[in-house]
C-alpha positions as a printed Julia matrix, in Angstrom:
208×3 Matrix{Float64}:
  78.62   82.62  113.81
  80.34   85.9   112.97
  78.13   88.88  113.81
  77.32   91.24  110.96
  75.87   94.1   113.03
  78.07   95.67  115.69
  77.0    98.28  118.22
  79.04  100.88  120.02
  77.99  103.61  122.42
  76.62  105.86  119.66
  77.43  104.12  116.38
  76.2   100.99  114.67
  78.32   99.12  112.13
  76.71   96.87  109.53
  77.4    95.81  105.94
  76.03   98.14  103.27
  73.24   96.78  101.08
  71.68   97.94   97.81
  68.98   99.79   99.72
  71.62  102.15  101.16
  72.35  103.64   97.73
  70.5   106.93   98.16
  72.14  107.65  101.5
  75.55  106.6   100.17
  75.2   108.81   97.1
  74.16  111.86   99.12
  77.05  111.58  101.56
  79.69  110.79   98.95
  78.61  113.62   96.65
  78.58  116.13   99.48
  82.03  114.99  100.66
  83.82  114.71   97.32
  86.45  117.36   98.19
  86.81  116.05  101.74
  87.48  112.45  100.7
  88.89  111.96   97.2
  92.3   113.48   97.94
  92.92  110.58  100.35
  91.62  107.74   98.15
  92.89  105.7    95.19
  91.78  107.09   91.83
  89.01  105.11   90.16
  90.29  103.17   87.11
  89.34  104.48   83.68
  86.17  102.99   82.27
  84.81  101.71   85.59
  81.26  102.78   86.54
  81.05  105.32   89.35
  79.25  103.77   92.32
  78.35  107.22   93.67
  76.04  107.83   90.71
  75.3   104.35   89.35
  72.9   102.24   91.41
  73.93   99.05   89.59
  77.62   99.72   90.32
  76.82  100.32   93.98
  74.89   97.04   94.09
  77.87   95.25   92.54
  80.12   96.81   95.16
  77.86   95.53   97.93
  77.85   92.09   96.3
  81.65   92.03   96.17
  81.83   92.93   99.86
  79.33   90.17  100.66
  81.53   87.64   98.86
  84.52   88.82  100.89
  82.51   88.13  104.04
  81.67   84.64  102.8
  85.31   83.91  101.96
  86.62   85.48  105.16
  88.92   87.82  103.24
  87.33   91.13  104.27
  84.61   92.66  106.4
  83.13   95.95  105.24
  80.83   98.06  107.42
  78.85  101.22  107.01
  79.04  103.54  110.02
  75.57  104.63  111.13
  74.94  107.42  113.63
  71.37  107.62  114.97
  70.41  105.3   112.11
  71.89  107.58  109.46
  74.69  106.47  107.13
  77.78  108.49  108.04
  80.87  106.69  106.74
  82.67  103.37  106.42
  84.93  101.15  108.5
  86.59   98.31  106.59
  88.6    95.33  107.82
  90.23   94.27  104.55
  93.01   92.16  103.08
  92.64   89.44  105.71
  95.63   87.09  105.63
  95.68   83.86  107.59
  98.52   81.37  108.08
 101.38   82.68  110.21
 100.41   86.35  109.62
  96.76   86.51  110.84
  96.64   90.16  109.79
  94.17   92.63  108.31
  94.16   96.29  107.33
  91.75   98.86  108.74
  90.5   101.7   106.55
  87.89  104.3   107.41
  86.23  107.56  106.45
  83.55  109.75  108.01
  81.14  112.37  106.71
  82.78  115.78  107.21
  79.58  116.95  108.92
  80.14  114.26  111.58
  83.89  114.73  111.98
  85.24  115.78  115.37
  82.58  114.01  117.42
  84.6   110.89  118.21
  82.48  108.6   116.03
  85.43  107.25  114.04
  87.62  106.17  116.98
  84.53  104.62  118.57
  83.81  102.7   115.37
  87.45  101.6   115.12
  87.37  100.16  118.64
  84.15   98.32  117.78
  85.8    96.96  114.62
  88.95   95.97  116.53
  86.9    93.98  119.04
  85.21   92.23  116.13
  88.53   91.5   114.38
  90.27   90.09  117.45
  87.38   88.4   119.25
  84.99   87.32  116.48
  87.37   86.77  113.56
  90.38   85.67  115.6
  93.04   87.85  113.99
  96.39   88.56  115.6
  97.24   91.95  114.09
  95.55   95.03  112.63
  97.33   97.7   110.6
  96.3   101.24  109.71
  98.23  103.22  107.07
  97.75  107.0   106.88
  99.23  109.73  104.66
 101.31  111.94  107.01
  99.51  115.17  106.11
  96.08  113.64  106.74
  95.8   115.1   110.2
  92.14  114.18  110.71
  92.84  110.49  110.12
  96.01  110.53  112.18
  94.11  112.02  115.12
  91.94  108.89  115.19
  95.0   106.64  115.59
  96.54  108.99  118.13
  93.37  109.23  120.24
  93.37  105.46  120.52
  97.08  105.27  121.25
  97.82  102.93  118.36
 101.48  101.99  118.13
 103.34  103.84  115.36
 105.68  101.6   113.36
 107.31  104.15  111.07
 106.87  105.54  107.56
 106.47  103.32  104.5
 107.81  105.26  101.52
 105.58  105.53   98.4
 103.33  102.91   99.97
 100.07  103.35   98.04
  98.91  105.11   94.87
  96.48  107.74   96.14
  94.62  110.09   93.82
  97.16  109.41   91.08
 100.38  109.76   93.13
 102.51  107.35   95.14
 102.19  108.53   98.75
 104.2   107.8   101.88
 102.13  106.38  104.74
 102.64  106.24  108.5
 101.91  102.71  109.66
 100.11  102.07  112.94
  99.39   98.64  114.41
  97.57   96.85  117.19
  98.19   93.2   118.08
  95.98   90.73  119.93
  98.3    90.96  122.93
  97.97   94.75  123.0
  94.2    94.44  122.58
  94.0    92.05  125.55
  96.07   94.45  127.66
  94.11   97.57  126.67
  90.65   96.08  125.99
  88.97   97.25  129.18
  90.36  100.78  128.85
  89.38  101.16  125.19
  85.88   99.75  125.62
  85.2   101.83  128.73
  86.41  105.02  127.05
  84.76  104.61  123.68
  82.12  101.9   123.58
  80.42  100.91  126.8
  77.53  103.09  128.03
  78.76  105.29  130.84
  76.52  108.38  131.22
  78.27  109.52  134.4
  81.6   110.01  132.62
  80.42  110.76  129.09
  82.03  113.9   127.68
  82.06  115.79  124.43
  84.84  114.46  122.21
  87.0   116.82  120.2
């Protein structure tokens, strides 16, 4: 059975449910300037899930169906039990590709503490060991330094720039593509888990 709650050293990842609406709304409203410049623009006429409880519930339901179909695995990032962001394994493709895309965001108030790279390692372990994928990709707008630092801290392999790759906030944006394969995960697993996930009070340090 595929686990739905994943634990790191300081973060917990689990699917969002309707009962998370108040926490979701508070964080998203407070981070609107921090986040929306890096995200696709919401289509005209669609309800806003940051203000509409029903729309948020529908979003959670859609993510649950993705879990059931094995096409995507969405997680909220929780720090000390408090909702602090999202980590999504999406667009799962089977057959000869065995690939998925990783997307993430963190509350600006929690940025710089190493929670996002920790959560990404937790999600990578899930993707390779629980779901059985062969490849994960992360695509980041070049000027999004905060997001790029996450990939760089983890030493993800850079594969080059995809021109006008995604429509972000109303404009087609270039993206730097990073990747991690199952072979690379097997080679680096112990290092990544020891650095970011496994309890190790003797060597724990403040992450910047």
